C-alpha positions as CSV (number, residue, x, y, z in Angstrom):
1,M,0.9,2.2,24.1
2,K,3.2,3.8,21.3
3,P,2.3,1.8,17.6
4,K,4.4,0.1,15.6
5,Q,5.4,0.8,12.2
6,T,6.0,-2.9,11.0
7,P,3.0,-5.2,10.9
8,N,4.1,-9.0,11.5
9,A,0.6,-10.2,9.9
10,V,-0.9,-9.6,6.4
11,V,-3.9,-10.2,4.6
12,M,-3.4,-11.4,1.0
13,V,-6.1,-12.3,-1.7
14,R,-5.1,-15.1,-4.3
15,P,-6.9,-14.6,-7.8
16,H,-8.2,-17.1,-10.2
17,H,-9.3,-15.2,-12.8
18,F,-6.8,-12.1,-13.0
19,V,-6.8,-9.2,-15.4
20,S,-5.9,-5.8,-15.8
21,N,-8.6,-3.8,-14.6
22,P,-10.2,-1.5,-17.7
23,Q,-11.9,0.6,-15.0
24,T,-8.7,1.9,-13.4
25,M,-6.9,2.3,-16.6
26,Q,-7.3,6.0,-17.2
27,D,-5.7,7.3,-14.4
28,N,-2.9,4.5,-13.2
29,A,0.0,5.5,-15.6
30,Y,1.9,2.5,-14.5
31,Q,-0.9,0.0,-15.8
32,V,-0.7,-1.7,-18.9
33,I,-2.8,-4.3,-20.7
34,A,-1.3,-7.7,-20.0
35,D,-1.4,-10.7,-22.7
36,S,-4.3,-12.6,-21.6
37,Q,-2.6,-16.3,-22.4
38,H,-1.8,-17.7,-19.1
39,V,-2.2,-14.5,-17.3
40,S,-4.5,-16.0,-14.7
41,L,-2.0,-18.9,-13.9
42,R,0.8,-16.6,-13.8
43,A,-1.0,-14.4,-11.3
44,Y,-2.1,-17.0,-9.3
45,Q,1.5,-18.4,-8.8
46,E,3.1,-15.0,-8.1
47,V,0.7,-14.7,-5.5
48,T,1.4,-17.9,-3.9
49,N,4.8,-17.4,-4.1
50,V,4.6,-14.1,-2.2
51,A,2.5,-15.5,0.4
52,Q,5.0,-18.5,0.8
53,T,8.1,-16.4,0.8
54,L,6.4,-14.0,3.6
55,S,5.5,-16.8,5.3
56,D,8.9,-18.6,5.5
57,A,10.4,-15.1,6.8
58,G,7.9,-15.5,9.8
59,V,5.3,-13.2,8.7
60,T,1.9,-14.4,9.4
61,V,0.2,-14.6,6.2
62,H,-4.1,-14.8,5.7
63,L,-4.4,-15.7,2.2
64,F,-8.1,-15.6,1.0
65,E,-9.0,-16.7,-2.4
66,D,-11.2,-14.8,-5.3
67,K,-12.6,-17.2,-7.7
68,T,-14.9,-14.8,-9.3
69,K,-14.4,-12.7,-12.6
70,L,-16.2,-9.3,-11.0
71,T,-13.2,-8.0,-8.7
72,P,-10.0,-7.7,-11.0
73,D,-8.2,-6.0,-8.8
74,S,-8.9,-7.8,-5.4
75,V,-5.2,-9.1,-5.3
76,F,-4.9,-5.4,-4.1
77,P,-6.4,-5.8,-0.9
78,N,-4.9,-2.8,1.1
79,N,-7.1,-0.2,-0.7
80,W,-10.4,-1.1,0.7
81,F,-9.6,-1.6,4.5
82,S,-6.8,-0.4,7.4
83,T,-6.5,-1.6,10.6
84,H,-4.9,0.1,14.0
85,A,-3.2,-0.7,17.0
86,D,-5.9,0.6,19.4
87,G,-8.6,-1.6,17.4
88,Q,-9.9,0.5,15.2
89,L,-11.0,-1.1,11.7
90,L,-12.0,1.2,8.8
91,I,-13.1,0.5,5.5
92,Y,-13.1,3.0,2.5
93,P,-15.1,4.0,-0.9
94,M,-13.4,3.1,-3.7
95,Y,-13.2,5.0,-7.2
96,A,-14.0,2.3,-9.4
97,P,-17.4,0.6,-9.0
98,N,-15.7,-2.8,-9.6
99,R,-13.5,-2.1,-6.8
100,R,-16.3,-1.2,-4.3
101,M,-17.1,-5.1,-4.3
102,E,-13.8,-6.1,-3.1
103,R,-15.1,-5.8,0.5
104,R,-15.2,-9.5,2.1
105,L,-17.2,-10.3,5.0
106,D,-14.6,-13.3,5.7
107,V,-11.8,-11.0,5.9
108,I,-14.1,-8.8,8.4
109,E,-14.6,-12.0,10.3
110,L,-11.2,-13.4,10.6
111,F,-10.3,-9.9,12.0
112,H,-13.0,-10.0,14.9
113,K,-12.1,-13.4,15.5
114,Q,-8.4,-13.6,15.4
115,Y,-7.6,-10.1,16.8
116,Q,-9.1,-7.2,19.2
117,V,-11.3,-5.2,17.2
118,E,-12.8,-2.3,19.2
119,S,-14.8,-0.5,16.3
120,V,-15.5,-0.8,12.6
121,T,-16.2,2.5,10.7
122,D,-17.6,1.9,7.2
123,L,-17.3,4.5,4.9
124,S,-17.6,2.7,1.7
125,R,-21.1,4.6,1.2
126,L,-19.2,7.8,0.8
127,A,-18.6,6.7,-2.8
128,E,-22.2,7.1,-3.8
129,S,-21.5,10.7,-3.6
130,E,-18.6,10.6,-5.5
131,L,-16.1,10.9,-2.5
132,F,-13.0,8.7,-2.5
133,L,-10.5,7.5,-0.5
134,E,-8.6,4.1,-1.0
135,G,-6.7,3.0,1.9
136,T,-3.2,2.8,2.7
137,G,-2.6,3.2,-1.3
138,S,-4.0,7.0,-0.5
139,M,-2.6,7.1,2.5
140,V,0.9,6.4,3.7
141,M,0.7,6.0,7.5
142,D,3.7,6.7,9.8
143,H,2.2,4.9,12.8
144,P,4.8,6.1,15.9
145,H,4.8,9.4,14.6
146,K,0.6,9.5,13.9
147,V,1.2,11.1,10.6
148,V,-1.1,10.4,7.4
149,Y,0.9,11.3,4.4
150,A,-1.7,11.8,1.4
151,V,-1.1,12.9,-2.2
152,E,-4.3,14.8,-3.3
153,S,-6.1,13.0,-6.5
154,K,-9.5,12.0,-7.8
155,R,-9.2,8.8,-5.6
156,T,-8.0,10.7,-2.2
157,C,-10.0,13.2,-1.4
158,A,-8.3,15.8,1.1
159,K,-11.9,16.4,3.2
160,L,-11.8,12.4,3.9
161,V,-8.2,12.2,4.7
162,A,-8.9,15.0,7.2
163,Q,-11.9,13.0,8.7
164,V,-10.0,9.9,9.1
165,C,-7.1,11.5,10.6
166,K,-9.6,13.3,13.4
167,Q,-11.0,9.7,13.8
168,I,-7.5,7.8,14.3
169,G,-5.8,10.7,15.9
170,Y,-3.4,11.2,13.5
171,E,-2.1,14.6,11.5
172,S,-2.3,14.6,7.8
173,E,0.2,15.8,5.5
174,V,-1.6,16.5,2.2
175,F,0.3,17.4,-1.0
176,N,0.2,17.0,-4.6
177,A,2.6,15.0,-6.8
178,Y,2.9,14.5,-10.5
179,D,4.6,12.3,-12.8
180,A,6.8,13.0,-16.0
181,Q,4.0,13.9,-17.8
182,G,2.3,16.1,-15.6
183,V,-0.3,13.9,-14.9
184,A,-1.2,13.7,-10.8
185,V,-0.2,10.7,-9.0
186,Y,-3.2,8.4,-8.3
187,H,-2.1,6.8,-4.9
188,T,0.5,8.2,-2.7
189,N,2.2,4.6,-2.2
190,V,3.4,4.8,-5.7
191,L,6.1,7.5,-4.8
192,M,6.6,6.8,-1.0
193,C,7.4,4.0,1.4
194,V,7.6,5.2,5.0
195,A,9.5,2.4,7.4
196,S,10.6,2.6,10.8
197,E,14.0,4.6,10.4
198,F,13.7,5.5,6.8
199,V,11.6,6.9,3.9
200,M,11.8,6.2,0.2
201,I,10.5,9.1,-1.5
202,C,10.7,10.8,-5.2
203,L,10.5,14.4,-4.1
204,D,11.0,15.4,-7.8
205,M,7.2,14.8,-8.2
206,V,6.6,17.3,-5.5
207,P,6.0,21.1,-6.1
208,K,9.1,22.8,-4.4
209,E,7.2,24.9,-1.9
210,Q,5.6,21.5,-0.6
211,R,8.9,19.5,-0.8
212,A,10.1,21.6,2.1
213,V,7.3,20.7,4.2
214,L,8.1,17.2,3.9
215,E,11.8,17.3,4.4
216,Q,11.2,19.5,7.8
217,R,9.1,16.9,8.9
218,F,11.3,13.8,8.0
219,A,14.3,15.5,9.6
220,Q,11.7,16.3,12.9
221,Q,11.3,12.5,12.9
222,N,15.1,11.5,12.0
223,K,14.0,9.8,9.4
224,V,16.7,8.9,6.9
225,V,15.5,10.1,3.1
226,I,16.4,7.7,0.1
227,A,15.6,10.1,-3.1
228,L,14.0,7.9,-5.5
229,T,14.0,8.7,-9.3
230,L,11.1,9.2,-11.8
231,E,12.7,6.1,-13.4
232,Q,12.7,4.4,-10.2
233,I,9.2,5.0,-9.2
234,A,8.4,3.9,-12.7
235,Q,10.0,0.4,-11.5
236,F,7.8,0.2,-8.4
237,C,10.6,1.3,-5.7
238,G,8.2,3.5,-3.9
239,N,5.7,0.6,-3.4
240,A,7.3,-1.3,-1.0
241,L,6.3,-2.1,2.6
242,E,8.5,-2.8,5.9
243,L,7.0,-5.8,8.0
244,Q,8.3,-7.3,11.2
245,G,9.5,-11.1,10.4
246,R,10.8,-13.7,12.4
247,D,14.7,-12.3,12.8
248,G,13.6,-8.4,12.7
249,R,12.5,-6.1,10.4
250,L,11.8,-6.9,6.5
251,L,11.4,-4.7,3.4
252,A,9.2,-6.4,1.1
253,L,9.4,-5.3,-2.5
254,S,9.1,-6.5,-6.0
255,Q,12.1,-7.7,-7.7
256,T,11.4,-5.4,-10.5
257,A,11.7,-2.5,-7.8
258,F,15.1,-4.1,-6.3
259,A,16.8,-4.1,-9.5
260,A,16.1,-0.4,-10.1
261,L,17.6,0.6,-6.6
262,T,21.3,1.4,-6.6
263,Q,23.8,-0.5,-4.5
264,E,24.2,2.8,-2.2
265,Q,20.4,3.0,-1.6
266,K,20.4,-0.9,-0.9
267,A,23.2,-0.4,1.7
268,M,20.9,2.3,3.2
269,I,18.2,0.1,3.8
270,E,20.0,-2.8,4.9
271,R,20.9,-1.0,8.0
272,S,17.6,-0.7,9.0
273,A,15.9,-3.8,7.4
274,K,16.5,-6.9,5.2
275,L,15.8,-6.7,1.8
276,L,13.5,-9.2,0.7
277,P,12.7,-8.8,-3.2
278,M,9.7,-10.9,-5.0
279,A,8.8,-11.5,-8.6
280,I,5.7,-10.4,-9.8
281,P,5.8,-9.2,-13.3
282,T,2.4,-10.1,-14.2
283,L,0.6,-8.5,-11.0
284,E,2.8,-5.5,-11.9
285,S,1.1,-5.1,-15.4
286,A,-2.0,-4.2,-13.5
287,G,-0.3,-1.0,-12.0
288,G,0.3,-2.1,-8.5
289,S,3.3,-3.7,-6.8
290,I,4.1,-5.7,-3.6
291,R,2.8,-3.0,-0.9
292,C,-0.7,-3.0,-2.9
293,M,-0.8,-6.6,-2.3
294,L,-0.6,-6.5,1.5
295,G,-3.1,-5.3,3.9
296,G,-1.1,-4.6,6.8
297,V,-2.7,-6.1,9.8
298,H,-1.9,-3.8,12.8
299,L,-4.8,-4.8,15.7
300,Q,-3.6,-6.8,18.7
301,K,-4.2,-10.5,18.8
302,R,-6.9,-12.1,21.1
């Protein structure tokens, strides 16, 4: 069975004590220190609104609560696990020590209870050896074509990308990407989103020799390339996720990203998926956006 690109279910985590994570500030150029007043309440409400919007559109939302103060980035669960149509569940080694506590047994139990889980591979202990790979933040996956795109960084070890690809039966396309200041991009899903019929990517951030390889692969897969600018990446335009809703495909993205897209880009996307913008300004202060908030469930239902 050919795996689908678009999950119709997601895992979300609603934080009760949200703050911008000081342990990830160093290499996340998109992260700012949010004003502490009322931040927790606003973040809680933003997650609630996103979950409701997705649910109203026909996406199954598995919403978990984080009532602790130990895991400030728990709202971004896509980094600690990935699920696959053949029943594989993978758990990943995280770079920041406080992010290693985000793994939740209740999420894993839900997968076992409601979905067909054939195997669980726990790579999380590799963090003790300074080897890191942060789930679908580090790896943007084209499931039907079985390709993993990954920008090498201190949070994304090329050796681990190859190991995961061998296990799940995918090819890897590892490359480099830098922001306007020449700083390496920390997560691949900052600069690219792969959907069923198109890819949104800022190729200006990629060295020229690697750019051609990516363009060739997109052409082979008949993907429409929607070229994003550096300015649009700073507005989280690359951090989107295609989902399967009740009435067809949706592109979940933030209101910030939606406002930064041109009318032409919006029209290109809407030929394939309905745009579904959601406002999350408080959460974006932590350096992540809509895609980071959604742990896609690719497992088969029981």
